N, C-alpha and C positions, 0 to 999 in steps of 0.2 A: 774341665775335671777330667783329671786324668785318666778315669774309668771310663770317660766316653773315648777316648785321644780319638782311638779305631775304632769307630763309628762311622759312619760318611754323612754326605747332610739328609739322605734319605731315610736312611732308618733314624736321624734323630728326628724326622720330620714324622713319622710315625711314629715314634715315643709321645712328641707332642700331642700327634692329632690321639693317638688313646686316651693322653690324660686331661687333654681337652671336651673326651665322650664322659671322662669320668666328674668332667665340674658341671658337666648338664646334669647328671642324675643325680647328683652329690646336692649339686644348687637347687632343681627343683624342690629334690626332699627339705630341705632347707629353709626354703623360702615359701611354704604355705601360712604361714602362720604368724611373721617375723617381717617389719618390715625391712623392702631392701636396702635403703641407705645403713639402716644398721647391718645388716646381712653382709654388705662389700664392706664394712668396716674391719667388720670381725674377719674376715676372707682374708682382709689386709693385713692386720694385725698378724697371723698366722702365716702369711707369706711373709713379712719381716724380720718373724722370729725364725721361721727356714731359712733364711737368704742369709741373718747373722750367721746363722751355725756355720753355712758354707764358707763363709767370706772368712771366718775366721779361723773356719779348719783349716782351709787351703791357703789360707796368710794372702789371700786376693786384696785385705784390707795396705799392704806394702805398698801397693803401686796406685796409690787414688791420687798422690800428688803428678802422677803422669794425665791428669786427664785437664785437656787445655777448655778456655772458658765456650770455644764452639762447639766442643763434642758435649760437657757440660749441658749446653744448654739445649741441644734437642736431646740429652738425655731427658732433661726436666721437661722436656713439649712433650715426649713419650712417655710420661710419666702420667700428666695430665689430661693422656689424650685414654690410654688405659684405663682411668680410674670412672672417664666418664662410659669409654665401651663397658664395663663390669656393671655400673648404676644400670645401664641400660639394660646389658643383656639379664639381670637378675631382675628389674623391674617385667621385661617381656618373660621370662619364665615363671613367673608366679603367676602371671594372666594367659600364656599359652601355654599349648602343647610344646615337649621339647623337639620333638622332629620339625614343625615349621618354627620355633625359635632359630632351633641350632643352623635349620636350612637356609633360613636369610641372615643370619648373622656368618654364615659362610661368604655372604656376597663381599666381604671383607675385602678378600682375593678380587673383585672385581675393581672394588672402589684402588684398590694398593697399585694394581694392575694402570689405570687412569691416570693416578695419582702420578707412578713414577714416572709415568708418560711427558705429564707438563711439569713436573718440578726436576725430573733428573735424567728429563731425555733418554730413557730408556726405548729400545725399538722391540717391535713385538714379532716375532714369526707369524706364519697361518698358522700353525699346531697350536701356540698360544694363543692365539685368538678365537681358534674355536671349542680350546678349553677352556675360556672365560664366559665364552656364548652358552655353553654345556653346562657350567656353575651355577648360570643364572639364570639356563631351563630349571635349573634341578632344585634352584632356591624357592622357585615359583611355584612348582609341583608340589613338593616339600610345604610350602605355605597354606594350600589350598587345603579344605575341607569336604 
């Protein structure tokens, strides 16, 4: 999106983190008396609407023919994994405290690092290993009552 073209990855990641925090707050308020599968479905439909408007507005749909089968497969698998993540996230939010759920959910960073090492051959620096350990400790501390 052109309006964000001048932002670096850290700025974009901070925006992502801020909106993820809003997901937790609004999600917790929205799942109190509703089935979590329905909540996840409604959220998905809202996101579909938002992204439909963005893709149409930017004209991104014109490039859809450039997506090859391998890339499409990984996009689909990412969507399936995302759906499972949201479903379990909202189930956890309904049953637990925001700090605990969000803290444990951030272990996705640790899982992503481990999976990237195994499947993508990523290498970690000592600083990155320490960071992953600290995230793990933080998740454990946030989940304790």
